[in-house]
C-alpha positions in Angstrom: 42.6 71.2 102.0 42.5 71.4 105.8 42.7 74.7 107.7 45.9 73.6 109.4 47.5 72.8 106.1 46.5 76.2 104.8 48.2 77.9 107.7 51.3 75.7 107.2 51.8 76.9 103.6 50.6 80.5 104.0 51.9 82.4 101.0 53.2 86.0 100.6 52.7 87.6 97.2 55.1 90.4 96.2 54.3 92.6 93.2 57.1 92.5 90.7 56.3 95.7 88.8 53.5 98.3 88.7 52.6 97.5 85.1 49.4 95.9 83.8 51.2 92.7 83.0 52.6 92.4 86.5 53.7 89.0 87.7 53.7 87.9 91.3 56.4 85.9 93.0 54.8 83.4 95.4 57.0 82.4 98.3 56.3 80.1 101.2 56.8 81.6 104.7 59.4 79.3 106.3 59.9 81.2 109.6 57.5 83.5 111.4 58.2 85.1 114.8 55.4 87.5 115.7 55.3 89.9 112.7 58.8 88.9 111.4 58.9 86.5 108.5 61.5 84.7 106.4 60.5 83.2 103.1 62.0 80.4 101.0 64.0 83.0 99.1 65.3 84.5 102.3 66.5 81.0 103.5 68.0 80.3 100.1 69.9 83.6 100.4 71.2 82.6 103.8 72.3 79.3 102.3 74.2 81.1 99.6 75.9 83.3 102.2 77.0 80.3 104.2 78.3 78.5 101.1 80.3 81.6 100.1 81.7 81.8 103.6 82.6 78.1 104.0 83.2 77.1 100.4 80.7 74.2 100.7 77.1 74.2 99.5 74.4 73.6 102.1 73.1 70.1 101.5 69.3 69.4 101.5 69.6 67.8 104.9 71.3 71.0 106.2 68.4 73.3 105.6 66.6 72.1 108.7 69.4 73.4 110.9 69.7 76.6 108.8 65.9 77.3 109.3 66.2 76.6 113.0 69.1 79.0 113.4 67.1 81.7 111.5 64.2 81.2 113.8 66.4 81.6 116.8 67.8 84.8 115.3 64.4 86.3 114.7 63.5 85.6 118.4 66.6 87.5 119.5 65.8 90.4 117.1 62.3 90.5 118.4 63.7 90.7 122.0 66.1 93.5 120.9 63.1 95.4 119.6 61.3 95.0 122.9 64.2 96.4 124.7 64.5 99.2 122.1 68.1 98.4 121.4 69.5 100.3 118.4 72.5 100.1 116.1 73.9 103.3 114.6 75.1 103.7 111.1 78.7 104.4 112.3 78.7 101.0 114.1 77.6 99.2 110.9 80.2 101.1 108.9 82.9 100.1 111.3 81.8 96.5 111.3 81.9 96.3 107.5 85.3 97.9 107.4 86.5 95.2 109.9 85.0 92.5 107.7 86.9 93.9 104.7 90.2 94.0 106.6 89.7 90.5 107.9 89.1 89.2 104.4 91.8 91.3 102.9 89.4 93.1 100.6 91.2 96.4 100.0 89.4 98.0 97.0 85.8 98.7 96.3 85.8 96.6 93.1 86.9 93.5 94.9 84.3 94.2 97.7 81.5 94.5 95.2 82.6 91.3 93.5 82.6 89.4 96.8 79.1 90.7 97.5 77.9 89.7 94.1 79.3 86.2 94.7 77.0 85.9 97.8 74.1 87.4 95.9 74.0 90.4 98.2 73.6 94.2 97.6 75.4 96.6 99.9 72.1 97.5 101.5 71.4 93.9 102.2 74.8 93.4 103.8 74.3 96.5 106.0 71.0 95.0 107.1 72.6 91.6 107.9 75.5 93.3 109.8 73.0 95.4 111.8 71.1 92.3 112.7 74.3 90.5 113.8 75.3 93.4 116.0 71.8 93.5 117.6 71.9 89.7 118.2 75.3 89.9 119.8 74.1 92.8 121.9 71.0 91.1 123.2 72.9 87.9 123.9 75.4 89.9 125.9 72.6 91.5 127.8 70.6 88.3 128.4 73.4 85.9 129.0 75.6 88.2 131.0 79.2 87.6 132.1 80.5 84.0 132.0 83.5 83.9 134.4 86.0 81.0 133.9 88.7 80.1 136.4 92.2 79.0 135.5 91.5 75.7 137.2 88.5 75.1 134.9 90.8 75.8 131.9 93.4 73.4 133.2 90.9 70.7 133.6 89.7 71.2 130.0 93.3 71.2 128.9 93.8 67.7 130.4 90.5 66.5 128.9 91.5 67.8 125.4 95.2 67.3 125.6 95.3 65.2 122.4 94.0 68.1 120.4 97.2 70.0 121.3 99.6 67.3 120.3 102.6 68.5 118.3 103.8 65.7 115.9 107.4 64.6 115.5 109.4 67.2 113.6 112.7 67.2 111.8 115.2 69.9 110.9 116.5 69.1 107.4 119.0 70.3 104.9 118.5 69.1 101.3 119.5 69.1 97.7 117.2 68.2 94.8 118.6 67.6 91.3 115.9 67.8 88.6 116.1 65.1 86.0 116.5 66.3 82.4 114.9 64.5 79.5 118.2 63.8 77.8 119.4 60.1 77.6 121.1 59.0 80.8 119.9 62.1 82.6 118.4 60.2 85.6 121.5 58.0 85.9 123.9 61.0 85.8 121.9 62.8 88.5 121.8 59.8 90.7 125.6 59.4 90.3 126.1 63.0 91.3 123.9 62.7 94.3 125.8 59.5 95.4 129.1 61.3 95.2 127.8 64.3 97.2 126.4 61.9 99.9 129.7 60.0 100.1 131.6 63.3 100.4 129.4 64.5 103.2 129.7 61.2 105.1 133.4 61.4 104.7 133.4 64.7 106.6 132.8 67.4 104.0 130.3 70.2 105.0 126.9 69.2 103.5 125.7 72.8 103.2 128.8 73.8 101.4 128.4 70.9 99.0 124.8 71.8 98.3 125.7 75.4 97.7 128.3 74.3 95.2 125.8 72.3 93.2 123.2 75.1 93.4 125.7 77.7 92.2 126.6 75.5 89.3 123.0 75.4 88.3 122.6 71.6 88.9 119.7 71.9 91.3 118.2 73.7 94.3 118.4 73.2 98.0 119.6 74.5 101.3 118.1 74.6 104.8 114.5 73.4 104.9 114.0 74.4 108.5 111.8 72.4 110.9 109.1 70.4 109.3 106.4 68.2 110.9 106.7 64.5 109.7 103.1 64.4 108.5 103.8 67.4 106.3 106.7 65.7 104.4 106.3 64.0 101.1 106.0 60.2 101.6 109.4 59.6 99.9 111.1 62.2 102.1 109.5 60.8 105.3 110.7 57.3 104.4 114.2 58.5 103.7 114.6 60.3 107.0 112.7 57.7 109.1 115.9 56.0 110.5 118.4 58.8 110.3 120.1 60.2 113.4 121.1 63.8 113.7 124.0 64.5 111.4 123.2 61.5 109.1 123.0 61.9 105.4 120.4 59.9 103.5 121.0 57.7 100.5 119.9 59.4 97.3 116.2 58.8 96.4 113.8 59.9 93.7 110.6 61.8 93.6 108.6 63.5 90.8 110.8 66.6 91.5 114.1 64.8 90.8 116.8 63.1 92.8 117.2 64.1 96.4 119.7 63.9 99.2 118.8 65.1 102.7 120.7 65.6 106.0 119.0 65.4 109.3 120.1 68.3 111.5 117.8 67.6 114.4 114.9 65.3 115.4 112.2 66.7 117.7 110.1 64.2 119.4 106.3 64.5 119.7 105.1 66.7 122.5 102.1 68.9 123.5 101.6 72.6 123.3 102.1 74.1 126.8 99.0 75.2 128.7 100.2 78.8 128.7 100.4 78.8 124.9 96.8 77.5 124.4 95.0 79.0 127.4 93.3 81.7 125.3 92.1 79.1 122.8 90.8 77.0 125.7 89.0 80.0 127.1 87.3 80.6 123.8 86.2 77.0 123.5 84.8 77.1 127.0 83.1 80.4 126.4 81.6 79.0 123.1 80.2 76.0 124.9 78.7 78.0 127.8 77.4 80.6 125.4 75.6 78.0 123.3 74.1 76.4 126.4 72.8 79.8 127.7 71.7 80.8 124.2 69.5 77.7 123.9 67.9 78.5 127.3 67.3 82.2 126.4 65.8 81.3 123.0 63.5 78.6 124.4 62.1 81.1 126.9 61.5 83.6 124.2 59.7 81.0 122.1 57.2 80.5 124.9 56.3 84.2 124.7 56.3 84.7 121.0 54.2 83.4 118.1 56.7 81.1 116.4 56.0 79.1 113.3 58.8 77.1 111.6 58.3 75.1 108.4 61.6 73.6 107.2 59.7 71.2 105.0 59.0 74.1 102.6 62.7 74.2 101.9 62.9 70.5 101.0 60.1 71.1 98.5 61.8 74.2 97.1 63.6 74.1 93.7 
């Protein structure tokens, strides 16, 4: 085996116990930045954390990006150590408390269950949170302020206008009559729905008619409020497609039963106003600039540090 190959698959052996029949876990070093290392087990742990966060397992092809992200992080942590940046226990505790609040994890039992799902101990979480705080701190220090003008945000708004499109919406009132399993149940419900629709078209108050049927226990309904057309069930969207405000639909069927709907208002497609999305635009712009600066900072650090990355070891891992 060549000398280069030996270096590429350098192994770290960790004693499992102190007994005579000790076994050793042999792990490939996937990332090395100076004296900092991440093994195949470390990367698999990160993959488990990401899967728990996103709900999607990291595919084999995704490990290369995961390994590269880990290498970038180690470079930043090494820089933080150079600058003697520190994170206090209180900062870590506060960050963990915020994580629990954001994820609505109120009690300790649920918190421990979520950690177990990610394969983490509390100490491991504290270490990861500490590293995250350090990375954010060094990035803030190295990247600095990234001022963005309103004009730049407006230009981005025009470029990405379609992403802020609000689809056509309708304000509906409705009645649904569940179909019973008794003989003639569907026909009797359809007949009732037709009578109600005819009465409403003749001038009777639709909401009052619906309330009467609901109070009689024949079905459920009322004001549906404003709903985006793409969010409607297909049969409802079809029934309201050609209605004008004030129109009552013909009765129609769905798995829920027999329906009648009244169109209160139709709201044409539009775009969210700039003022409503300016903060979202600012965050998008910051993220883009931040990423560009991050890449530059990390590349400069890699020129100064000893950096070895072997994502191929993950593709060969079980």
